[in-house]
C-alpha positions in Angstrom: 8.6 25.9 -0.1 7.9 29.4 -1.2 9.4 30.3 -4.5 9.4 26.7 -5.8 6.0 26.6 -7.4 7.3 27.2 -10.9 10.0 24.7 -10.2 7.5 21.9 -9.7 5.5 23.1 -12.7 8.6 23.0 -14.9 9.5 19.6 -13.5 6.2 18.3 -14.9 7.4 19.0 -18.5 10.2 16.4 -18.8 8.0 13.7 -17.3 5.1 14.7 -19.5 7.4 14.4 -22.6 8.5 11.0 -21.4 4.9 9.7 -21.0 3.6 11.3 -24.2 6.2 9.4 -26.3 6.3 6.4 -24.1 5.1 3.0 -25.2 1.3 2.6 -25.4 0.6 0.0 -22.8 -2.7 -0.3 -20.1 -2.6 1.6 -17.2 -3.4 1.1 -14.1 -6.2 2.9 -12.5 -8.7 0.2 -13.4 -6.2 -2.6 -13.7 -5.4 -4.5 -10.5 -2.1 -6.2 -9.9 -2.0 -9.8 -10.8 -2.1 -10.6 -7.1 -5.1 -8.4 -6.6 -6.8 -9.7 -9.7 -7.1 -13.2 -8.3 -6.7 -13.7 -4.6 -5.5 -10.6 -2.9 -8.4 -8.7 -4.2 -10.2 -11.4 -2.4 -12.1 -9.0 -0.2 -14.4 -8.2 -3.1 -13.5 -9.6 -6.5 -14.7 -13.0 -7.6 -12.3 -15.8 -8.5 -13.6 -16.8 -11.9 -13.1 -20.5 -12.6 -13.9 -21.3 -16.2 -14.7 -24.8 -17.4 -12.0 -26.3 -19.7 -12.8 -26.6 -23.4 -13.1 -30.2 -24.6 -9.8 -30.1 -26.4 -7.8 -29.5 -23.2 -9.9 -31.5 -20.8 -8.7 -34.4 -18.8 -5.0 -35.2 -18.8 -4.2 -32.7 -21.5 -5.3 -29.8 -19.2 -2.6 -30.7 -16.7 0.0 -30.0 -19.4 -1.4 -26.6 -20.5 0.0 -23.7 -18.6 0.2 -20.0 -19.4 3.0 -17.6 -18.5 2.4 -13.8 -18.2 5.1 -11.2 -17.6 3.8 -7.7 -16.5 5.4 -4.8 -14.8 5.8 -1.1 -14.6 8.3 1.8 -14.1 7.4 4.6 -11.7 9.4 7.8 -12.4 8.8 10.6 -10.0 9.6 14.2 -9.0 9.1 15.5 -5.5 9.7 18.7 -3.5 9.4 18.6 0.3 9.4 21.6 2.6 12.1 22.1 5.2 14.7 19.3 5.3 12.3 16.7 4.1 11.5 15.4 7.6 9.0 16.2 10.4 11.7 16.7 12.9 11.6 20.2 14.5 14.8 22.3 14.7 15.7 22.9 18.3 13.5 20.1 19.7 15.6 18.0 22.1 13.1 15.3 23.0 14.2 11.7 22.4 13.6 9.2 20.9 13.0 11.8 18.1 10.8 9.4 16.1 8.4 9.0 19.1 7.4 12.7 19.2 6.8 13.4 15.5 5.2 11.6 12.5 8.2 10.4 10.6 6.0 9.0 7.8 4.3 12.4 7.0 6.6 13.4 4.1 5.8 10.5 1.8 6.8 11.0 -1.9 5.7 7.8 -3.6 3.2 4.8 -3.5 5.5 2.8 -1.2 5.3 5.6 1.4 9.0 6.3 1.2 9.7 9.7 2.6 11.9 12.5 1.5 14.3 12.0 4.4 14.6 10.6 7.9 18.0 12.2 8.5 18.6 13.5 12.1 21.4 13.7 14.6 19.1 12.8 17.5 18.6 9.3 18.9 15.8 7.3 17.3 14.3 3.9 18.2 13.3 2.4 14.9 9.9 3.9 14.2 11.1 5.0 10.8 10.0 4.6 7.1 12.2 4.0 4.2 13.7 7.2 2.7 14.7 8.6 -0.6 17.6 10.6 0.8 16.6 13.8 -1.0 16.1 16.0 2.0 14.5 19.3 1.2 15.9 19.5 -2.3 13.6 19.0 -5.3 14.7 15.9 -7.2 13.8 13.5 -9.9 13.3 9.9 -8.6 13.1 6.3 -9.7 10.4 5.3 -7.3 10.1 1.7 -8.4 11.0 -0.7 -11.2 8.5 -3.6 -10.8 8.4 -7.0 -12.6 5.6 -9.6 -12.1 5.6 -13.2 -13.2 2.4 -15.2 -13.3 2.3 -18.9 -14.2 -1.1 -20.5 -14.2 -2.9 -23.6 -15.4 -5.5 -23.3 -18.2 -8.4 -23.4 -15.8 -6.8 -20.9 -13.4 -7.2 -23.3 -10.5 -3.5 -23.5 -9.9 -1.3 -20.4 -10.1 2.2 -19.3 -9.1 2.9 -15.5 -8.8 6.1 -13.5 -8.0 6.7 -9.8 -7.8 10.2 -8.3 -7.6 11.0 -4.6 -7.2 14.2 -2.7 -7.9 14.4 0.3 -5.6 17.2 2.8 -6.3 17.9 5.0 -3.3 20.5 7.4 -2.0 21.9 7.0 1.6 24.8 8.2 3.6 26.8 5.5 1.9 26.0 6.8 -1.5 23.8 5.3 -4.3 22.3 2.0 -3.2 19.8 -0.2 -5.1 17.7 -2.7 -3.2 16.1 -5.8 -4.8 12.9 -6.5 -2.9 10.7 -9.6 -3.3 7.3 -8.1 -2.5 5.3 -11.2 -3.2 6.0 -14.9 -4.0 3.1 -17.4 -3.5 1.2 -20.3 -4.9 -2.6 -20.3 -5.1 -4.9 -23.2 -5.5 -8.7 -23.3 -6.1 -9.6 -26.7 -4.7 -13.3 -26.9 -5.8 -14.5 -25.9 -9.2 -18.0 -25.2 -7.9 -17.0 -23.0 -5.0 -15.3 -19.6 -5.0 -12.6 -20.6 -2.6 -8.9 -20.1 -2.8 -5.9 -21.2 -0.6 -2.7 -19.1 -0.9 0.7 -20.1 0.6 3.8 -17.9 0.5 4.3 -14.2 0.7 1.2 -12.1 -0.1 -0.6 -8.9 0.6 -2.4 -8.7 3.9 -6.1 -9.5 4.3 -6.8 -6.5 6.6 -8.9 -3.6 5.3 -8.8 -2.4 1.7 -5.9 0.0 1.2 -3.4 -2.8 0.4 -5.4 -3.3 -2.9 -3.9 0.0 -4.0 -0.2 -0.8 -3.2 1.0 -0.9 -6.9 1.6 2.4 -8.6 -0.5 1.2 -11.6 -3.6 0.7 -9.4 -3.4 3.6 -6.9 -5.4 6.6 -8.2 -3.0 9.0 -6.4 0.7 8.9 -5.6 1.1 8.4 -1.8 -0.6 6.1 0.7 -2.6 7.3 3.7 -1.3 8.1 7.2 -2.6 4.7 8.5 -1.3 2.6 5.5 1.9 1.7 7.5 -0.3 -0.5 9.8 -2.3 -2.3 7.2 -0.5 -2.5 3.8 2.5 -4.7 4.6 3.0 -8.2 3.2 2.7 -11.5 5.1 4.4 -14.8 4.9 2.2 -17.7 5.7 -1.2 -19.0 4.4 -4.5 -17.5 3.7 -8.0 -18.7 2.7 -10.7 -16.9 0.8 -14.3 -17.9 0.6 -17.0 -15.9 -1.2 -20.7 -16.7 -1.3 -23.0 -15.0 -4.0 -26.6 -14.2 -3.3 -28.0 -13.4 -6.7 -31.6 -12.8 -5.5 -30.2 -9.9 -3.4 -27.6 -8.8 -5.9 -25.1 -9.4 -3.0 -22.1 -11.4 -1.9 -20.4 -12.1 1.3 -16.7 -12.9 1.6 -14.5 -14.2 4.4 -10.7 -13.8 4.1 -8.4 -15.2 6.8 -4.7 -15.7 7.3 -2.0 -17.1 9.6 1.4 -15.5 9.1 4.8 -14.7 10.6 4.1 -11.1 11.4 1.2 -8.6 11.3 0.2 -6.2 8.6 2.7 -3.4 9.2 5.0 -2.4 6.4 8.4 -4.1 6.3 10.4 -1.1 7.6 8.5 -1.5 11.0 8.2 -5.3 11.5 10.0 -8.3 9.9 7.8 -10.6 7.9 10.1 -13.1 6.2 10.6 -15.2 9.4 8.8 -15.5 12.7 10.8 -14.1 15.6 8.4 -15.6 18.2 7.6 -19.0 16.7 3.8 -18.3 16.8 1.6 -17.1 14.0 -0.4 -13.8 13.8 -4.1 -14.4 12.9 -6.0 -11.9 10.8 -9.4 -11.9 9.0 -11.9 -9.8 7.2 -15.6 -10.2 6.7 -17.0 -8.3 3.7 -20.4 -7.5 2.2 -21.0 -6.3 -1.4 -24.2 -4.9 -3.0 -23.9 -4.6 -6.7 -26.7 -2.8 -8.6 -26.6 -1.6 -12.3 -25.9 2.0 -11.4 -24.0 1.8 -8.1 -22.2 -0.5 -5.7 -21.6 -0.6 -2.0 -18.8 -2.6 -0.3 -18.4 -2.8 3.4 -16.0 -4.7 5.6 -14.7 -5.3 9.1 -11.2 -6.6 9.9 -9.4 -8.0 13.0 -5.9 -9.1 13.8 -4.3 -10.6 16.9 -1.0 -12.3 17.7 2.5 -11.8 18.9 4.3 -8.6 17.7 7.0 -9.8 15.4 9.5 -7.1 16.1 10.7 -8.8 19.4 11.1 -12.4 20.5 8.6 -12.8 23.4 5.5 -14.7 22.1 3.5 -13.5 25.1 3.7 -9.9 23.9 0.8 -9.2 21.6 -0.5 -6.9 18.9 -4.2 -6.2 18.2 -5.6 -4.4 15.2 -9.2 -4.0 14.1 -10.9 -1.8 11.6 -13.9 -0.9 9.4 -13.9 0.0 5.7 -16.5 1.2 3.1 -16.6 2.0 -0.6 -19.3 3.4 -2.8 -19.3 3.7 -6.6 -21.9 5.7 -8.4 -21.9 7.6 -11.8 -18.1 7.9 -12.0 -17.8 9.0 -8.4 -15.8 6.8 -6.0 -16.0 7.3 -2.2 -13.8 5.2 0.1 -12.7 5.2 3.7 -11.1 3.2 6.5 -10.9 3.5 10.3 -8.5 1.5 12.4 -7.5 0.9 16.0 -4.1 -0.6 16.6 -2.3 -1.6 19.9 1.0 -3.2 20.7 1.9 -4.4 24.2 5.3 -3.3 25.6 8.0 -5.7 24.5 10.5 -7.4 26.9 13.7 -6.9 25.0 15.2 -5.3 21.9 13.2 -4.3 18.9 14.0 -5.6 15.4 12.8 -3.7 12.3 13.7 -3.2 8.6 15.9 -0.3 9.8 18.0 -2.5 12.2 18.1 -3.5 15.9 16.9 -0.9 18.5 17.0 -0.7 22.2 13.4 -1.5 23.3 10.0 -2.4 22.0 7.7 0.3 23.4 4.0 -0.2 24.0 2.1 1.7 21.3 -1.5 2.7 20.5 -3.0 4.4 17.5 -6.4 5.4 16.1 -6.7 6.8 12.6 -8.9 7.1 9.5 -8.9 8.4 5.9 -11.7 9.4 3.6 -11.1 9.7 -0.2 -13.3 10.9 -3.0 -12.4 10.5 -6.7 -14.3 11.5 -9.8 -13.5 10.5 -13.3 -14.4 13.3 -15.6 -16.4 12.1 -18.7 -14.1 13.8 -21.2 -11.2 12.5 -23.3 -8.8 13.9 -25.9 -6.6 12.4 -28.5 -3.7 12.0 -26.0 -5.4 12.1 -22.6 -7.9 9.2 -22.4 -9.0 9.8 -18.9 -8.9 12.5 -16.2 -9.6 11.8 -12.5 -9.6 14.4 -9.8 -9.4 13.3 -6.2 -8.9 14.4 -2.6 -8.1 12.5 0.6 -8.6 13.7 4.2 -7.0 11.8 7.1 -6.0 11.8 10.7 -3.7 9.8 12.9 -3.6 10.0 16.8 -0.8 7.8 18.2 1.0 7.4 21.5 4.0 5.4 22.7 4.0 4.4 26.4 5.4 7.2 28.5 5.2 9.7 25.7 2.6 12.3 24.8 -0.2 11.8 22.3 0.8 12.9 18.8 -1.9 14.0 16.3 -1.2 14.4 12.6 -3.6 15.5 9.9 -3.3 15.7 6.2 -5.3 16.9 3.2 -4.1 15.5 -0.2 -5.7 16.9 -3.4 -4.5 15.6 -6.8 -5.1 14.8 -10.4 -4.6 11.6 -12.4 -4.2 11.6 -16.2 -4.5 8.4 -18.3 -2.4 8.8 -21.5 -3.5 5.8 -23.6 -3.8 2.5 -21.9 -0.3 2.1 -20.5 0.8 5.5 -19.2 -0.4 7.6 -16.3 0.7 10.9 -15.0 -0.3 11.8 -11.4 0.4 14.8 -9.3 -0.6 15.7 -5.7 0.1 18.1 -2.8 0.3 16.8 0.7 -0.8 19.5 3.2 0.5 18.1 6.5 -0.7 19.7 9.8 0.3 18.9 13.4 -2.4 18.7 16.1 -2.3 17.8 19.8 1.1 17.1 21.3 3.0 17.8 18.1 5.2 20.8 17.3 4.4 22.7 14.1 6.8 22.1 11.3 7.0 23.0 7.6 6.7 19.6 6.0 4.3 19.8 3.1 5.2 17.8 0.0 4.5 18.2 -3.7 5.0 15.0 -5.7 4.6 13.8 -9.3 4.5 10.2 -10.5 4.8 9.0 -14.1 3.9 5.3 -14.4 4.6 3.3 -17.6 3.2 -0.3 -17.5 3.6 -3.3 -19.7 
């Protein structure tokens, strides 16, 4: 990557011009997705059910609905070292994806990597790729459109999120239309903070899924453990939250039954059940809210059949802990997980196709992130946040050595008005125990325009 520093700096300029003259709409760092704002932020955010005004009460209220259309465009630029992968030249071990971290060279909020191209045999433990290899390139990371249709009292709501994902593959330019979420949510009791959601929705495990949309994530890329916790689920989930005003506290319970687990869709199918039995997941959360600071704690668990093979007696188990602290403009967050998959009894099915065998797998990992919003603003730049994330992943497939990957990701986030954000970060990837060293750092920029 030496000699490209000015290239990335110059690449900032066209994007900066785009965002400076772009439409003034509300960005994202403090704005949750529609899903997160009502139910999928269920781990901590209240479901506010307001009483109907007299003029729309009774039968009239059933005929009063509100339609909202929101979305965003994520334009990026990235530069990855080497050939854009973590594969090591001269390494002959196979499957190649079992001896490196193929997700390390992420370039956008979806975790798509610069490349997964290799002439060696792989067995499906692969992310989605941008197809750019080690060549710096402008990117259309995501074109996202949300539709939200809700009753006047917010007790019944339908939500859909569709994403257009232009990518380059061996077959040339290909654009995928991806339905990330499509669900209905009902709040059955006006006096209780309880919601039932049915359809395709974000997982209930941990906290990082709350940052899935580019408009919400303070940085550009997800963590090294996001592949296990930020996928969508098809099924049903239930949220209940109890407030304790005397203690300035609340307790939340979030549970789901779904087709698959919480892995991203490139690793495990979610739209149908391959085993005929649901995966159960849940999170217990506690929140302390005081005038000057907040603490949010949670514990999550998941258990059920792994949905990348057809034997319902082969299980996956995931459990984790998460914490967040907010004080005086400083945000600290972190998550730790343990994840295990039993060996499958047949072929493995992933978003990347059918593969020979479903190996047993075990991983431990964590991330810690600090972000500070500087108390300064200019005529054009309305907010500046600096952040850094440190993380580690230690994973092992049955019969293969333990692979350790570490990453440090510093970055800066600029809010330009209410609807435009410019983010840039540097992923310093390092290999630990069991992994061969490889030049696979990434520098990436994201310009997000929302409406």
